[in-house]
VEXKOL-243938 format. One record per atom (N, C-alpha, C, O): chain; atom name; x, y, z. Coordinates in Angstrom, 2 decimals. Layout:
// residues N
PT  cadena  atomo        u        v        w
PT       A     CA        X        Y        Z
...
This chain:
// residues 145
PT  cadena  atomo        u        v        w
PT       A      N    24.93   -18.86    -1.23
PT       A     CA    23.95   -19.72    -1.84
PT       A      C    24.55   -21.11    -1.99
PT       A      O    25.72   -21.26    -2.34
PT       A      N    23.73   -22.13    -1.73
PT       A     CA    24.26   -23.49    -1.82
PT       A      C    24.38   -23.91    -3.28
PT       A      O    23.92   -23.21    -4.18
PT       A      N    25.02   -25.04    -3.50
PT       A     CA    25.32   -25.50    -4.85
PT       A      C    24.18   -26.29    -5.48
PT       A      O    24.35   -26.85    -6.57
PT       A      N    23.03   -26.34    -4.83
PT       A     CA    21.89   -27.04    -5.42
PT       A      C    21.89   -28.49    -5.01
PT       A      O    22.77   -28.90    -4.25
PT       A      N    20.98   -29.28    -5.47
PT       A     CA    19.93   -28.92    -6.42
PT       A      C    18.86   -28.03    -5.77
PT       A      O    18.78   -27.93    -4.55
PT       A      N    18.06   -27.40    -6.62
PT       A     CA    17.02   -26.50    -6.16
PT       A      C    15.67   -27.01    -6.61
PT       A      O    15.56   -27.76    -7.57
PT       A      N    14.65   -26.59    -5.90
PT       A     CA    13.29   -26.93    -6.30
PT       A      C    12.44   -25.67    -6.29
PT       A      O    11.97   -25.26    -5.22
PT       A      N    12.23   -25.07    -7.44
PT       A     CA    11.36   -23.90    -7.48
PT       A      C     9.95   -24.18    -6.96
PT       A      O     9.29   -23.29    -6.43
PT       A      N     9.49   -25.43    -7.10
PT       A     CA     8.18   -25.83    -6.58
PT       A      C     8.42   -26.68    -5.34
PT       A      O     8.86   -27.82    -5.45
PT       A      N     8.12   -26.13    -4.17
PT       A     CA     8.38   -26.81    -2.90
PT       A      C     7.71   -28.18    -2.87
PT       A      O     6.52   -28.31    -3.14
PT       A      N     8.49   -29.20    -2.54
PT       A     CA     7.97   -30.56    -2.42
PT       A      C     8.00   -31.36    -3.69
PT       A      O     7.76   -32.56    -3.67
PT       A      N     8.30   -30.72    -4.82
PT       A     CA     8.35   -31.41    -6.11
PT       A      C     9.79   -31.79    -6.43
PT       A      O    10.68   -31.63    -5.60
PT       A      N     9.99   -32.29    -7.64
PT       A     CA    11.32   -32.67    -8.07
PT       A      C    12.28   -31.49    -8.08
PT       A      O    11.86   -30.34    -8.17
PT       A      N    13.55   -31.79    -7.98
PT       A     CA    14.59   -30.76    -7.96
PT       A      C    15.24   -30.65    -9.34
PT       A      O    15.15   -31.55   -10.17
PT       A      N    15.89   -29.52    -9.55
PT       A     CA    16.67   -29.36   -10.77
PT       A      C    18.03   -28.77   -10.40
PT       A      O    18.17   -28.11    -9.37
PT       A      N    19.01   -29.02   -11.25
PT       A     CA    20.37   -28.58   -10.97
PT       A      C    20.77   -27.37   -11.79
PT       A      O    21.91   -26.92   -11.73
PT       A      N    19.83   -26.82   -12.56
PT       A     CA    20.14   -25.65   -13.37
PT       A      C    20.51   -24.47   -12.47
PT       A      O    19.75   -24.13   -11.57
PT       A      N    21.66   -23.83   -12.71
PT       A     CA    22.05   -22.70   -11.86
PT       A      C    21.01   -21.59   -11.83
PT       A      O    20.84   -20.94   -10.80
PT       A      N    20.30   -21.35   -12.93
PT       A     CA    19.29   -20.29   -12.96
PT       A      C    18.10   -20.59   -12.06
PT       A      O    17.32   -19.70   -11.75
PT       A      N    17.96   -21.84   -11.62
PT       A     CA    16.86   -22.21   -10.72
PT       A      C    17.12   -21.74    -9.29
PT       A      O    16.19   -21.64    -8.49
PT       A      N    18.36   -21.44    -8.96
PT       A     CA    18.71   -21.04    -7.59
PT       A      C    17.92   -19.82    -7.13
PT       A      O    17.50   -19.75    -5.98
PT       A      N    17.72   -18.86    -8.01
PT       A     CA    17.01   -17.63    -7.65
PT       A      C    15.53   -17.89    -7.36
PT       A      O    14.85   -17.03    -6.79
PT       A      N    15.02   -19.05    -7.76
PT       A     CA    13.60   -19.35    -7.61
PT       A      C    13.35   -20.51    -6.64
PT       A      O    12.24   -21.05    -6.60
PT       A      N    14.36   -20.89    -5.86
PT       A     CA    14.22   -22.02    -4.94
PT       A      C    13.05   -21.80    -4.00
PT       A      O    13.01   -20.80    -3.27
PT       A      N    12.09   -22.74    -4.01
PT       A     CA    10.89   -22.73    -3.15
PT       A      C    10.06   -21.46    -3.31
PT       A      O     9.45   -21.00    -2.35
PT       A      N    10.03   -20.89    -4.49
PT       A     CA     9.23   -19.69    -4.74
PT       A      C     7.76   -20.07    -4.97
PT       A      O     6.88   -19.26    -4.69
PT       A      N     7.49   -21.29    -5.48
PT       A     CA     6.11   -21.74    -5.72
PT       A      C     5.75   -22.85    -4.74
PT       A      O     6.58   -23.68    -4.39
PT       A      N     4.47   -22.84    -4.30
PT       A     CA     3.96   -23.81    -3.34
PT       A      C     2.56   -24.22    -3.78
PT       A      O     1.84   -23.44    -4.40
PT       A      N     2.18   -25.44    -3.46
PT       A     CA     0.82   -25.90    -3.71
PT       A      C     0.04   -25.75    -2.42
PT       A      O     0.48   -26.21    -1.36
PT       A      N    -1.12   -25.10    -2.52
PT       A     CA    -1.93   -24.77    -1.35
PT       A      C    -3.30   -25.42    -1.51
PT       A      O    -3.86   -25.42    -2.61
PT       A      N    -3.85   -25.99    -0.43
PT       A     CA    -5.18   -26.60    -0.51
PT       A      C    -6.27   -25.55    -0.31
PT       A      O    -5.97   -24.36    -0.15
PT       A      N    -7.52   -25.98    -0.31
PT       A     CA    -8.66   -25.05    -0.19
PT       A      C    -8.67   -24.30     1.13
PT       A      O    -9.31   -23.25     1.23
PT       A      N    -7.98   -24.81     2.14
PT       A     CA    -7.94   -24.15     3.45
PT       A      C    -6.75   -23.19     3.57
PT       A      O    -6.53   -22.62     4.64
PT       A      N    -5.97   -23.03     2.48
PT       A     CA    -4.81   -22.15     2.53
PT       A      C    -3.61   -22.77     3.20
PT       A      O    -2.72   -22.05     3.66
PT       A      N    -3.57   -24.10     3.27
PT       A     CA    -2.48   -24.83     3.92
PT       A      C    -1.60   -25.46     2.85
PT       A      O    -2.10   -26.00     1.86
PT       A      N    -0.28   -25.39     3.05
PT       A     CA     0.68   -25.95     2.10
PT       A      C     0.53   -27.47     2.01
PT       A      O     0.43   -28.16     3.02
PT       A      N     0.51   -27.96     0.77
PT       A     CA     0.51   -29.40     0.53
PT       A      C     1.94   -29.85     0.27
PT       A      O     2.51   -29.54    -0.77
PT       A      N     2.49   -30.57     1.19
PT       A     CA     3.83   -31.13     1.02
PT       A      C     3.72   -32.46     0.29
PT       A      O     2.61   -32.95     0.06
PT       A      N     4.84   -33.03    -0.08
PT       A     CA     4.84   -34.35    -0.71
PT       A      C     4.38   -35.43     0.28
PT       A      O     4.00   -36.52    -0.14
PT       A      N     4.42   -35.13     1.57
PT       A     CA     3.90   -36.07     2.56
PT       A      C     2.37   -36.09     2.50
PT       A      O     1.77   -37.16     2.53
PT       A      N     1.75   -34.91     2.42
PT       A     CA     0.28   -34.81     2.36
PT       A      C    -0.26   -35.09     0.97
PT       A      O    -1.41   -35.50     0.83
PT       A      N     0.55   -34.87    -0.07
PT       A     CA     0.15   -35.09    -1.46
PT       A      C     1.29   -35.81    -2.18
PT       A      O     2.08   -35.17    -2.88
PT       A      N     1.40   -37.13    -2.00
PT       A     CA     2.55   -37.88    -2.52
PT       A      C     2.81   -37.72    -4.02
PT       A      O     3.96   -37.81    -4.45
PT       A      N     1.77   -37.47    -4.81
PT       A     CA     1.98   -37.32    -6.26
PT       A      C     2.78   -36.07    -6.61
PT       A      O     3.26   -35.94    -7.73
PT       A      N     2.93   -35.16    -5.67
PT       A     CA     3.72   -33.95    -5.90
PT       A      C     5.18   -34.33    -6.22
PT       A      O     5.85   -33.63    -6.98
PT       A      N     5.65   -35.41    -5.65
PT       A     CA     7.01   -35.86    -5.90
PT       A      C     7.23   -36.29    -7.35
PT       A      O     8.37   -36.38    -7.80
PT       A      N     6.14   -36.56    -8.08
PT       A     CA     6.24   -36.96    -9.49
PT       A      C     6.33   -35.78   -10.44
PT       A      O     6.53   -35.96   -11.64
PT       A      N     6.18   -34.57    -9.93
PT       A     CA     6.23   -33.37   -10.78
PT       A      C     7.69   -33.03   -11.05
PT       A      O     8.48   -32.80   -10.13
PT       A      N     8.04   -32.99   -12.34
PT       A     CA     9.38   -32.59   -12.76
PT       A      C     9.40   -31.08   -12.97
PT       A      O     8.45   -30.50   -13.50
PT       A      N    10.48   -30.46   -12.54
PT       A     CA    10.59   -29.00   -12.56
PT       A      C    11.82   -28.58   -13.35
PT       A      O    12.90   -29.17   -13.20
PT       A      N    11.66   -27.55   -14.18
PT       A     CA    12.80   -26.97   -14.90
PT       A      C    12.56   -25.47   -15.04
PT       A      O    11.43   -24.99   -14.95
PT       A      N    13.64   -24.75   -15.25
PT       A     CA    13.57   -23.33   -15.56
PT       A      C    14.05   -23.21   -17.00
PT       A      O    15.16   -23.62   -17.33
PT       A      N    13.18   -22.65   -17.86
PT       A     CA    13.47   -22.66   -19.28
PT       A      C    12.85   -21.43   -19.95
PT       A      O    11.66   -21.18   -19.79
PT       A      N    13.63   -20.67   -20.68
PT       A     CA    13.15   -19.55   -21.49
PT       A      C    12.23   -18.61   -20.70
PT       A      O    11.18   -18.20   -21.20
PT       A      N    12.62   -18.27   -19.48
PT       A     CA    11.84   -17.33   -18.68
PT       A      C    10.60   -17.92   -18.05
PT       A      O     9.72   -17.17   -17.61
PT       A      N    10.50   -19.24   -18.00
PT       A     CA     9.32   -19.91   -17.42
PT       A      C     9.72   -21.00   -16.46
PT       A      O    10.78   -21.62   -16.59
PT       A      N     8.86   -21.23   -15.49
PT       A     CA     8.92   -22.42   -14.66
PT       A      C     8.17   -23.47   -15.45
PT       A      O     7.00   -23.28   -15.77
PT       A      N     8.82   -24.56   -15.78
PT       A     CA     8.21   -25.61   -16.59
PT       A      C     7.93   -26.81   -15.70
PT       A      O     8.85   -27.38   -15.10
PT       A      N     6.66   -27.20   -15.63
PT       A     CA     6.25   -28.35   -14.83
PT       A      C     5.78   -29.46   -15.75
PT       A      O     5.05   -29.23   -16.71
PT       A      N     6.21   -30.68   -15.44
PT       A     CA     5.78   -31.86   -16.18
PT       A      C     5.38   -32.94   -15.18
PT       A      O     5.97   -33.07   -14.11
PT       A      N     4.37   -33.71   -15.55
PT       A     CA     3.92   -34.82   -14.71
PT       A      C     3.41   -35.92   -15.63
PT       A      O     2.94   -35.64   -16.73
PT       A      N     3.49   -37.17   -15.16
PT       A     CA     3.02   -38.29   -15.98
PT       A      C     1.56   -38.09   -16.41
PT       A      O     0.69   -37.78   -15.59
PT       A      N     1.31   -38.29   -17.70
PT       A     CA    -0.04   -38.21   -18.24
PT       A      C    -0.57   -36.81   -18.45
PT       A      O    -1.74   -36.64   -18.78
PT       A      N     0.27   -35.79   -18.26
PT       A     CA    -0.16   -34.39   -18.37
PT       A      C     0.68   -33.67   -19.42
PT       A      O     1.86   -33.98   -19.61
PT       A      N     0.06   -32.70   -20.10
PT       A     CA     0.84   -31.79   -20.93
PT       A      C     1.66   -30.91   -20.00
PT       A      O     1.28   -30.70   -18.85
PT       A      N     2.76   -30.39   -20.49
PT       A     CA     3.59   -29.53   -19.64
PT       A      C     2.86   -28.22   -19.35
PT       A      O     2.02   -27.77   -20.12
PT       A      N     3.23   -27.62   -18.22
PT       A     CA     2.66   -26.33   -17.81
PT       A      C     3.81   -25.34   -17.68
PT       A      O     4.79   -25.60   -16.98
PT       A      N     3.69   -24.20   -18.35
PT       A     CA     4.69   -23.15   -18.28
PT       A      C     4.12   -21.96   -17.51
PT       A      O     3.05   -21.46   -17.83
PT       A      N     4.84   -21.52   -16.49
PT       A     CA     4.45   -20.39   -15.67
PT       A      C     5.54   -19.32   -15.81
PT       A      O     6.71   -19.61   -15.54
PT       A      N     5.19   -18.10   -16.22
PT       A     CA     6.22   -17.04   -16.31
PT       A      C     6.91   -16.83   -14.97
PT       A      O     6.27   -16.81   -13.93
PT       A      N     8.23   -16.68   -15.02
PT       A     CA     9.01   -16.54   -13.78
PT       A      C     8.84   -15.17   -13.13
PT       A      O     8.52   -15.07   -11.95
PT       A      N     9.06   -14.14   -13.88
PT       A     CA     9.11   -12.80   -13.30
PT       A      C     7.97   -11.96   -13.83
PT       A      O     8.01   -11.45   -14.95
PT       A      N     6.94   -11.82   -13.01
PT       A     CA     5.75   -11.06   -13.38
PT       A      C     5.57    -9.97   -12.33
PT       A      O     5.74   -10.21   -11.14
PT       A      N     5.24    -8.77   -12.77
PT       A     CA     4.95    -7.70   -11.83
PT       A      C     3.58    -7.98   -11.22
PT       A      O     2.58    -8.04   -11.93
PT       A      N     3.55    -8.15    -9.92
PT       A     CA     2.32    -8.51    -9.23
PT       A      C     1.62    -7.24    -8.75
PT       A      O     1.87    -6.77    -7.64
PT       A      N     0.74    -6.69    -9.59
PT       A     CA     0.06    -5.45    -9.24
PT       A      C    -1.46    -5.61    -9.13
PT       A      O    -2.18    -4.61    -9.07
PT       A      N    -1.93    -6.84    -9.11
PT       A     CA    -3.36    -7.11    -9.00
PT       A      C    -3.64    -7.70    -7.62
PT       A      O    -3.42    -8.89    -7.39
PT       A      N    -4.14    -6.87    -6.71
PT       A     CA    -4.38    -7.32    -5.34
PT       A      C    -5.43    -8.42    -5.25
PT       A      O    -5.49    -9.12    -4.24
PT       A      N    -6.27    -8.58    -6.28
PT       A     CA    -7.32    -9.60    -6.23
PT       A      C    -6.77   -11.02    -6.28
PT       A      O    -7.50   -11.96    -5.98
PT       A      N    -5.51   -11.19    -6.66
PT       A     CA    -4.93   -12.53    -6.73
PT       A      C    -3.92   -12.76    -5.60
PT       A      O    -3.21   -13.77    -5.60
PT       A      N    -3.85   -11.84    -4.66
PT       A     CA    -2.92   -11.96    -3.53
PT       A      C    -3.68   -12.47    -2.30
PT       A      O    -4.78   -12.01    -2.00
PT       A      N    -3.08   -13.43    -1.62
PT       A     CA    -3.69   -14.08    -0.46
PT       A      C    -2.64   -14.33     0.60
PT       A      O    -1.45   -14.11     0.38
PT       A      N    -3.09   -14.79     1.76
PT       A     CA    -2.21   -15.27     2.82
PT       A      C    -2.32   -16.79     2.85
PT       A      O    -3.42   -17.34     2.72
PT       A      N    -1.20   -17.46     3.02
PT       A     CA    -1.19   -18.93     3.11
PT       A      C    -0.37   -19.33     4.32
PT       A      O     0.52   -18.61     4.75
PT       A      N    -0.69   -20.50     4.86
PT       A     CA     0.01   -21.04     6.02
PT       A      C     1.02   -22.07     5.53
PT       A      O     0.65   -23.09     4.96
PT       A      N     2.30   -21.80     5.76
PT       A     CA     3.37   -22.71     5.39
PT       A      C     4.12   -23.04     6.66
PT       A      O     4.89   -22.23     7.17
PT       A      N     3.88   -24.25     7.18
PT       A     CA     4.39   -24.58     8.51
PT       A      C     3.72   -23.66     9.51
PT       A      O     2.50   -23.55     9.53
PT       A      N     4.50   -23.00    10.34
PT       A     CA     3.95   -22.07    11.32
PT       A      C     4.00   -20.62    10.82
PT       A      O     3.71   -19.69    11.57
PT       A      N     4.36   -20.45     9.56
PT       A     CA     4.53   -19.11     9.01
PT       A      C     3.36   -18.73     8.10
PT       A      O     2.90   -19.53     7.29
PT       A      N     2.88   -17.50     8.25
PT       A     CA     1.87   -16.96     7.35
PT       A      C     2.61   -16.13     6.30
PT       A      O     3.41   -15.25     6.63
PT       A      N     2.34   -16.44     5.04
PT       A     CA     3.11   -15.85     3.95
PT       A      C     2.16   -15.25     2.91
PT       A      O     1.11   -15.83     2.63
PT       A      N     2.53   -14.10     2.34
PT       A     CA     1.75   -13.52     1.26
PT       A      C     2.08   -14.25    -0.04
PT       A      O     3.25   -14.39    -0.40
PT       A      N     1.04   -14.71    -0.73
PT       A     CA     1.21   -15.49    -1.96
PT       A      C     0.36   -14.89    -3.07
PT       A      O    -0.57   -14.12    -2.83
PT       A      N     0.71   -15.27    -4.30
PT       A     CA    -0.01   -14.84    -5.49
PT       A      C    -0.55   -16.08    -6.19
PT       A      O     0.20   -17.00    -6.48
PT       A      N    -1.85   -16.09    -6.45
PT       A     CA    -2.50   -17.21    -7.13
PT       A      C    -2.08   -17.22    -8.59
PT       A      O    -2.20   -16.21    -9.27
PT       A      N    -1.59   -18.35    -9.07
PT       A     CA    -1.14   -18.48   -10.46
PT       A      C    -2.29   -18.73   -11.44
PT       A      O    -2.06   -18.88   -12.64
PT       A      N    -3.52   -18.77   -10.95
PT       A     CA    -4.66   -18.81   -11.85
PT       A      C    -5.34   -20.16   -11.98
PT       A      O    -4.87   -21.18   -11.46
PT       A      N    -6.47   -20.14   -12.69
PT       A     CA    -7.31   -21.32   -12.82
PT       A      C    -6.66   -22.45   -13.61
PT       A      O    -6.81   -23.62   -13.25
PT       A      N    -5.93   -22.12   -14.67
PT       A     CA    -5.28   -23.17   -15.46
PT       A      C    -4.26   -23.92   -14.62
PT       A      O    -4.23   -25.15   -14.62
PT       A      N    -3.43   -23.18   -13.89
PT       A     CA    -2.42   -23.81   -13.03
PT       A      C    -3.10   -24.62   -11.92
PT       A      O    -2.62   -25.70   -11.58
PT       A      N    -4.19   -24.11   -11.37
PT       A     CA    -4.92   -24.84   -10.32
PT       A      C    -5.51   -26.13   -10.87
PT       A      O    -5.44   -27.18   -10.22
PT       A      N    -6.10   -26.06   -12.06
PT       A     CA    -6.68   -27.27   -12.68
PT       A      C    -5.60   -28.30   -12.97
PT       A      O    -5.79   -29.49   -12.73
PT       A      N    -4.47   -27.84   -13.50
PT       A     CA    -3.35   -28.74   -13.82
PT       A      C    -2.88   -29.44   -12.55
PT       A      O    -2.75   -30.67   -12.51
PT       A      N    -2.61   -28.65   -11.51
PT       A     CA    -2.09   -29.22   -10.26
PT       A      C    -3.14   -30.11    -9.59
PT       A      O    -2.80   -31.15    -9.03
PT       A      N    -4.40   -29.72    -9.65
PT       A     CA    -5.48   -30.54    -9.06
PT       A      C    -5.58   -31.89    -9.77
PT       A      O    -5.81   -32.91    -9.12
PT       A      N    -5.40   -31.91   -11.08
PT       A     CA    -5.41   -33.17   -11.82
PT       A      C    -4.24   -34.06   -11.43
PT       A      O    -4.39   -35.26   -11.25
PT       A      N    -3.07   -33.46   -11.29
PT       A     CA    -1.88   -34.22   -10.92
PT       A      C    -2.03   -34.82    -9.52
PT       A      O    -1.71   -35.99    -9.29
PT       A      N    -2.52   -34.00    -8.58
PT       A     CA    -2.59   -34.43    -7.18
PT       A      C    -3.91   -35.11    -6.81
PT       A      O    -4.05   -35.64    -5.71
PT       A      N    -4.86   -35.09    -7.75
PT       A     CA    -6.17   -35.73    -7.55
PT       A      C    -6.90   -35.18    -6.32
PT       A      O    -7.52   -35.92    -5.56
PT       A      N    -6.79   -33.86    -6.16
PT       A     CA    -7.50   -33.13    -5.10
PT       A      C    -7.48   -31.66    -5.46
PT       A      O    -6.59   -31.19    -6.16
PT       A      N    -8.48   -30.93    -4.96
PT       A     CA    -8.55   -29.49    -5.26
PT       A      C    -7.40   -28.76    -4.57
PT       A      O    -7.16   -28.91    -3.37
PT       A      N    -6.70   -27.96    -5.36
PT       A     CA    -5.59   -27.19    -4.82
PT       A      C    -5.28   -26.06    -5.79
PT       A      O    -5.88   -25.97    -6.86
PT       A      N    -4.35   -25.23    -5.43
PT       A     CA    -3.94   -24.11    -6.27
PT       A      C    -2.43   -23.99    -6.23
PT       A      O    -1.78   -24.35    -5.25
PT       A      N    -1.88   -23.47    -7.31
PT       A     CA    -0.45   -23.19    -7.38
PT       A      C    -0.27   -21.72    -7.01
PT       A      O    -0.84   -20.83    -7.64
PT       A      N     0.53   -21.48    -6.00
PT       A     CA     0.76   -20.13    -5.50
PT       A      C     2.25   -19.82    -5.55
PT       A      O     3.10   -20.68    -5.34
PT       A      N     2.53   -18.56    -5.84
PT       A     CA     3.91   -18.09    -5.82
PT       A      C     4.07   -17.16    -4.63
PT       A      O     3.21   -16.33    -4.35
PT       A      N     5.17   -17.30    -3.93
PT       A     CA     5.46   -16.36    -2.84
PT       A      C     5.56   -14.97    -3.47
PT       A      O     6.27   -14.78    -4.46
PT       A      N     4.85   -14.02    -2.91
PT       A     CA     4.84   -12.67    -3.46
PT       A      C     6.28   -12.17    -3.57
PT       A      O     7.09   -12.39    -2.67
PT       A      N     6.61   -11.49    -4.68
PT       A     CA     8.00   -11.02    -4.87
PT       A      C     8.52   -10.13    -3.74
PT       A      O     9.73   -10.06    -3.51
PT       A      N     7.62    -9.44    -3.05
PT       A     CA     8.05    -8.58    -1.94
PT       A      C     8.15    -9.33    -0.61
PT       A      O     8.58    -8.75     0.39
PT       A      N     7.75   -10.60    -0.60
PT       A     CA     7.77   -11.40     0.63
PT       A      C     9.00   -12.31     0.65
PT       A      O     9.57   -12.62    -0.40
PT       A      N     9.37   -12.72     1.83
PT       A     CA    10.49   -13.66     1.97
PT       A      C     9.99   -15.08     1.77
PT       A      O     8.89   -15.43     2.20
PT       A      N    10.81   -15.90     1.12
PT       A     CA    10.50   -17.32     1.01
PT       A      C    10.58   -17.89     2.41
PT       A      O    11.53   -17.61     3.14
PT       A      N     9.58   -18.71     2.81
PT       A     CA     9.59   -19.26     4.18
PT       A      C    10.88   -19.99     4.49
PT       A      O    11.42   -20.72     3.66
PT       A      N    11.36   -19.78     5.70
PT       A     CA    12.55   -20.51     6.12
PT       A      C    12.14   -21.84     6.73
PT       A      O    10.95   -22.12     6.91
PT       A      N    13.12   -22.65     7.06
PT       A     CA    12.85   -23.99     7.57
PT       A      C    12.43   -24.01     9.03
PT       A      O    11.98   -25.04     9.52
PT       A      N    12.55   -22.88     9.74
PT       A     CA    12.33   -22.90    11.18
PT       A      C    10.90   -23.24    11.57
PT       A      O    10.68   -23.81    12.64
PT       A      N     9.92   -22.92    10.75
PT       A     CA     8.53   -23.19    11.10
PT       A      C     7.97   -24.47    10.52
PT       A      O     6.77   -24.72    10.61
PT       A      N     8.83   -25.28     9.91
PT       A     CA     8.36   -26.50     9.26
PT       A      C     8.65   -27.71    10.13
PT       A      O     9.68   -27.79    10.80
PT       A      N     7.71   -28.66    10.12
PT       A     CA     7.88   -29.89    10.89
PT       A      C     8.97   -30.75    10.25
PT       A      O     9.41   -30.49     9.13
PT       A      N     9.38   -31.78    10.98
PT       A     CA    10.39   -32.70    10.46
PT       A      C     9.92   -33.37     9.17
PT       A      O    10.69   -33.49     8.22
PT       A      N     8.64   -33.80     9.13
PT       A     CA     8.15   -34.45     7.92
PT       A      C     8.08   -33.46     6.75
PT       A      O     8.31   -33.84     5.60
PT       A      N     7.77   -32.19     7.04
PT       A     CA     7.74   -31.19     5.99
PT       A      C     9.15   -30.93     5.46
PT       A      O     9.34   -30.77     4.26
PT       A      N    10.12   -30.89     6.35
PT       A     CA    11.51   -30.70     5.92
PT       A      C    11.97   -31.87     5.07
PT       A      O    12.68   -31.68     4.08
PT       A      N    11.58   -33.07     5.45
PT       A     CA    11.92   -34.24     4.64
PT       A      C    11.27   -34.14     3.27
PT       A      O    11.89   -34.50     2.27
PT       A      N    10.05   -33.68     3.22
PT       A     CA     9.35   -33.54     1.94
PT       A      C    10.04   -32.52     1.05
PT       A      O    10.01   -32.64    -0.18
PT       A      N    10.65   -31.52     1.65
PT       A     CA    11.38   -30.51     0.88
PT       A      C    12.78   -30.97     0.54
PT       A      O    13.42   -30.39    -0.34
PT       A      N    13.26   -31.99     1.20
PT       A     CA    14.63   -32.42     1.00
PT       A      C    15.62   -31.56     1.76
PT       A      O    16.81   -31.55     1.45
PT       A      N    15.12   -30.82     2.76
PT       A     CA    15.97   -29.93     3.52
PT       A      C    16.78   -30.72     4.54
PT       A      O    16.36   -31.78     5.01
PT       A      N    17.94   -30.19     4.87
PT       A     CA    18.78   -30.83     5.88
PT       A      C    18.28   -30.42     7.26
PT       A      O    17.91   -29.27     7.48
PT       A      N    18.27   -31.37     8.16
PT       A     CA    17.87   -31.10     9.54
PT       A      C    19.02   -30.41    10.26
PT       A      O    20.18   -30.78    10.07
PT       A      N    18.71   -29.41    11.09
PT       A     CA    19.77   -28.80    11.89
PT       A      C    20.29   -29.81    12.90
PT       A      O    19.54   -30.64    13.41
PT       A      N    21.56   -29.72    13.18
PT       A     CA    22.14   -30.64    14.16
PT       A      C    22.23   -29.93    15.49
PT       A      O    22.48   -28.73    15.55
PT       A      N    22.04   -30.68    16.55
PT       A     CA    22.11   -30.11    17.90
PT       A      C    23.57   -29.90    18.28
PT       A      O    24.46   -30.64    17.86
PT       A      N    23.77   -28.85    19.10
PT       A     CA    25.10   -28.66    19.65
PT       A      C    25.93   -27.70    18.99
PT       A      O    27.07   -27.49    19.40
């Protein structure tokens, strides 16, 4: 595992808390078409501050009350599970609900939802993401050779 910083919310601010490492890129913002919104497509995402605190993912943004999302929830309700497109990868995600969607929609000034990668699914790797998407995540580009 790398030394951080980590971003539990893909495309948002990073945090250096060691406990955040286990949740790196576990949450993603998805638009109405099921497509990931990167900081390139939704620039205000970069203004979202992220922390891991007392068993919650804590999100803060200018002009908004903080939003706390429980970190470890048993996902046994199939009605909130969906497929989302992240780069070229289709990933099983869990909808974090109407409150989280309203909060994120207000921050980004567009309809969207906060989704968590299903605990049984793998977090998407960088191989299916475009260069601009990797830049939005702060990921390092692979070097040739």
